[in-house]
N, C-alpha and C positions, 0 to 999 in steps of 0.2 A: 443608476450608479454602476461604475465599472465592477464586474464580478470579483476581480482580484482585490480591489479596494474594499468591497463589502465583506469578503472573506477575512481579510486582515483585521478589519474593524470588529468583526464578530469574535475573532481570536483574542484581540486585546480586551474586549468586553468580558469574555470568559476569564481571562487572566485577572482582571480587576475584581470580578465577583468572587473568584476562588480565593484570592489572597485576602480580600476583605473578610470572607467567612472564616479562613484559617486564623486571622487575627482575633476575631471574636471568640472562637472556640478553643484555640490553643494558647493564646496569649492573655487576652482580657479575662477569660473565665478561670484561668489557671494561675496566673502570676498576680501577686498582690501588690508588690512594690511598683512605684511609678517608674523607677529606673529600669526595672525588669521589663515593664510594658513598652517603654521607649526602645529598649534594646531589641526586643522582639519585633516591634514595628519596623525598625531599621533593617534588621536581617531579612524580613519578609519582603520589604521594598527592594532591597538590593538584588535578591534572588529573582523576584518578579521582573525587575528591569533587565536582568541577564536573559531571561526567556524572551521578553519583548524585543531586546536587542538582536537575538538570534533570528526572530521573524523579520525585523525591519532592515537589517544590514546585509542580508545575503546577497543582494544585487550590487552592493557597494564593495564588499570585500571579496577577495579571491577565496577559493575553496580552502587553501592552506591557512589563510588568515582567519577565516571564519570557524575553523574546526574547534579551537579551544572554547570559544563562546558557545558554540552549538552543543558541545559535550556537557558543559555546565548548565546552560539554560534549559536544554531539553530534558536532561535527566532530572533536574529539579521540577520541571513541569509535570513529568510522570509521577514523581513523588507527591507533589501537591494534589494532583487529581485523585490518586488512590487514597491519600490521607483524607481528602474532602469526602470521598465516597464512604469511608468508614465513619466519619463524623456525622454524615447524614443519617446513616443507620442508627447511630447513637442517639439521634433525636427521638427515636421511639422510646428509649429508656427514660429520657427526660420527661416525655409525655406521660409515661406510666407513673412516675413520681408525682407529677402534678395531679393526675386523675385520682390517685389513691390517697392524696392528702399528706404524703410523706416528704414533701419538698421543703426541708429546712435549709438554711444557708450552709450548714456544715455538710449535709448530704449532697447538696448541689455542687459544692466545691470538690468533694471527694469523687463524685461521679464525673465531673468535668475532667479531673486529672486522670482518672482511669480510662475514660474514652479517648482523651488526647494521647495518652501513652500507648494505648492499643492501636490507634490510628498510625502513630509513628512506626511502631514495630511492624504492623501489617504492610504499610507502604514501603518501608525499607526492604523487607523480605521479598515482597512481590516484585519490586523494580530490580533488585539484585538478581533474582531468578530470571526475570525477563531480559535483562541486559546480557546475561550469559547465553540464554536461549537464542537471542537475536543473531548471535555470531556462530551458530551451529546449523548451517543449512544441511538438509538431507535430501536424498533422492526418493521421491514417491513414485511407485510403479503402479499404473492403472491400465486396465484393458477396456476398450470400448468396441462394442459390436455394432457395425454399420451394415444395415440390411442390403444396401446396394453395392457394397464393396466387392470388387472382383477378387476371387481367391488368390490371384497373383499378388495382391497387396496385403494378404493376410500376414500379420507380423510386422507391418510397416510401423516404425517408431518415430514419434515427434517429441523431442526434448523441449519442454515449454518453460520459459522463464518470464517473469514480469516484475515490475516495480522494484528495479534495482536501485534507482535513485542515486546515481553517481553524484557526488558532491562532497561537502565537508566531512560527512560521517561514513561514506562508502567511497573508497578510492580505487585507483588502478590495481593495487595489490590485491584488494578484495575481489575485483573482477577477474583477475588472473586465476585466483583460486576457483571461482565459479566455472571459468572456462575449462580448467583442468578436470573438474568433476564431470562436466558435460561430455568432454571428449572421452573420458574413461567409460562413460555409459554407452558409447558407440551408437548414437541415434542415426536415423536416415536423414532427418532434417532437424533444424533448430528453429523454434518460433519464439521471438522476443515480442511479447504482446503489450508494449507500451510502458511509459514512465521509466525509461532507461536513465534519464538525466534530470538534474535540477541545476541547470546553469548553461552557459553559452559554450559553443564550440571552442572559442578562444580560451576559455578557462578550463574546460573539461575534456577537450579533444584528446589530450595525452592520457587521461584516465580511461578513455574508451578504447585505446590502442590494442589491448589484449583480445578484442573481438577478432582481430586478424588471425589468431591462433585456433579458432574454431575449425575443426576438420570437416564437419558436415555443412551442406548448403544451409545458409542462415537467412531467415526472413524477419522483417520488422514492420510493425505498425505503430503509429503514434498513439500516445496516451495524453491525458489532459495536461500533464506536467511538461510535455514537450512544447505545448503552446504558451507556457510561461518562460520558455528557455530558448526561443529562436528555432521554432520547428522547421522553417524553410532552410535554415543553414544545416540543421542536423540531417534532414532528408537528403541533402546534397553531399554531406560529409560521410555518412555511414557507408555508402557504396565504395568509398575509397578504402574501407576496411574489409571489403568482401561481403558486406551485408546488403541483401536485396530489400529495398523498401517497397512495400505493397501499399499503394495509395488508390483505393477503390479499383483494384485490378486483381487479376488472378494469374496463376501459372498452372499449366497442366503437366502433371508428373506421369511418367509412363513406365510400365513394366511389360514389355512385349506389346500386345495389342490392348492391354488393360490401361485405363486412365484414372487419375484421381486429381480433382481440381483443388488447388489451395488458393483461397481468396483472402484478401486483406483490405480493411477499410480504415479511413481516418477516424480519429476519435469523435465521439458524440459532440464534444465541445468545439470541434475544429471550425465549424461554420461561423460561430460567434466570436472566434479569436481575432478576426480581422486579417488573417494570413490569406493572401489572394489564392484562390483556387482550391482551398482546403475545405473539406466538409464531408461528413459521412454520406456515402452514396452506394448502397448495396446493389441497386439495380444496375448501375454502371459496372460494378465488379463482376456481376453474374451475366451480363449481356452476351448473347451469342454462344453460351456454353451448351454442351450436350446435356439435355435434361435427364438422361438416363445415367450419367456418371455421378458418383458421389462427390460432395463438395464439403471441404473443411474451411470454416471461416475464422480468421484471426481478427479480433476487434477488442479493444481495451476494456470496455465496460460491459458487464454481464447483462445489463438492462436491455441491450440491443437484441436480445434473443427473441423477443416477440416478433420483430421484423424478420429475423433469420428463419423462424418457424414458418411464417407466412410465405417466405421465398423458397421453402423446401430445402434448407440447409441441413445436412446430415449431422454435423458436429460444429459447435462454436467453442472456441478457446478464448478465454478472457482472464483478466486479472483485476486490478483497480482496488479491490476491497481490502487487501492485505489479510484476508481471512478474519478481519476484526482488529488485529494487531494488539490492542489493549483491551482484552476481555474484562468486564462486559461494557466498558465505557464507550467503545467505538462501534458497538452493535447498532448504533443509530444509522449506520450505512444501510440497514435493511429497509429504511424508509424510502430509499431511492433505488435499491438493487434487489433482484429476486432472491439471491442466495449470497452467502459470504464466501463459501469455498466448497470444493468437491464436485462430484459428478451428479447431475440431475437431468431429468427428462422434462422438457417443456414442449407440449404439442408433439410433433414428430421429430423434434431436434434434441440431440444430446447437447448439454452445456457443461463444459468443465471450467471451473474457476480456480486458478492457482492462488495460493496464499502469497506468492511472490518471494523475492529474495532479500530485499532491503527493508527499509522502513522510512516513513515520513515523520518528521518531528522527532520524538524521543527514540533513541537507539535501543528500543525495548520491544519485546514481543511476549505477550502473556496469553497463553492458550492458542497461539497461532504461530507455530514454528515455521521458519523459512524453508522453502522447498524449491527444488528443481524437479519437475514432473516428467517422467518418461511415459508418454501415452502410447500404448500399443494398439493398433487398429486390428480388429478381427472381422473376418467376413461372415455375414449372416446368411450367405447363400447356401 
């Protein structure tokens, strides 16, 4: 099965199960009248179809056309997921009633209403907070000591951004604000580590135009979403905005006689995407380099750090996880990735995973505020 088709099918199955569960616990168990239950079923069906429509029509509608449906459908999706989470926790209270023999019809009805009301309040409060938080990017400043870094590069700064997801919910005005914040930080270079776009160059090229305003040299590597969005076209278009695309290659930065290699690789999913010539190839990126010089690797997915460590990479910079985005619902990402966010050491390689700037699906961030990371390299010599 095509991975995209399988993913969409999985999302639709999750939608169906979530809405069926919400009907059972919020409508059937709470509402007595037939008319009320029918009304509840219709409302849930319409909202569920809005979310399904957001998933299914993105490639049909332009970003502007899709924006209203995406706002309604995805915000509802977040509300439904958090409400379902609280309802699942409420199943423990139902179990206690049954085990203790206190499960009368009146008590079950009262408990059902109390749990449903709690689920609604918690979901609404959580999603409201997360929607505000998602629109408040901040600059995170971190220092990384590299043992092989020449003192001439001590204090070298890399502004790292990822997962902007330009599209119906993140537009050119948002990107212009991100660019202004990056420029104000005054980095030596800018690294965009994937998932810049959710759509074609024809649809979103104008949204990406503010990248021209970046004052520091800017480098880009593909993320998995570029391979749903015409990666070949984007890798040709971004250089027209002054962005250097690193595809299994590196550049050597110099300060006097000192050097620092900055390497970039295609996303992990590139080879399976069917885009000719694309695929993660770290050996190619590092071929012929001075083994004594430090190397910083840009690659979208943190899981590639095992290969980076074997290759002697000093620092890998990645994104992809959104830091979890919808805590704790999306911490399932840890099944596939070593960490969700922050700086960690794996073997001899430092790994920094940025939480990213945008969002995928719901325009909501809970426990994972958006960030622009200013990484300052320090010499360990």
